[in-house]
C-alpha angles and dihedrals in degrees: 000000000000123000092257097046096065097058091045092048091047092052090048092050092047091049091049092050091049092047093050091047092051092049093049094048091046092050092046093051091045092052092046092053092048092053094245110153113247094218132356127196094270093051092048092050091045092052091046093051094045093047092047093056094038091055091056092045090053092047092049090050091053092047091050090050092049093048091047090051094047096044093044093050098043102039106023101030092236117164116257114258114234114247101240104078097039090052090051088049091050090051091049092047094051094043095046092044089053091051093046093046092047090051091046095049090045092054093041090067098210130077 
């Protein structure tokens, strides 16, 4: 990236994090005032099941990346990929798989 792009991207990311935090805190306080329960037994079980599977999906993604890197370097003389972007990708895979699994288990209706 250019020298000017990093500060702009950093400010945008920081603003997005702050905005998401404000929305989450506002929604939590609003639900607490209305007497809405923060988490019932079904929601806790749903989150547990989704996070359990998402953790394994993230770990399998990291193992696949490491094996691809090792095999590519040793057998095909490929250059080693620096660790920054694959770790961001692993974080995105595990986070998005948690969100998708939580949505899927919530719509499925049975745990």
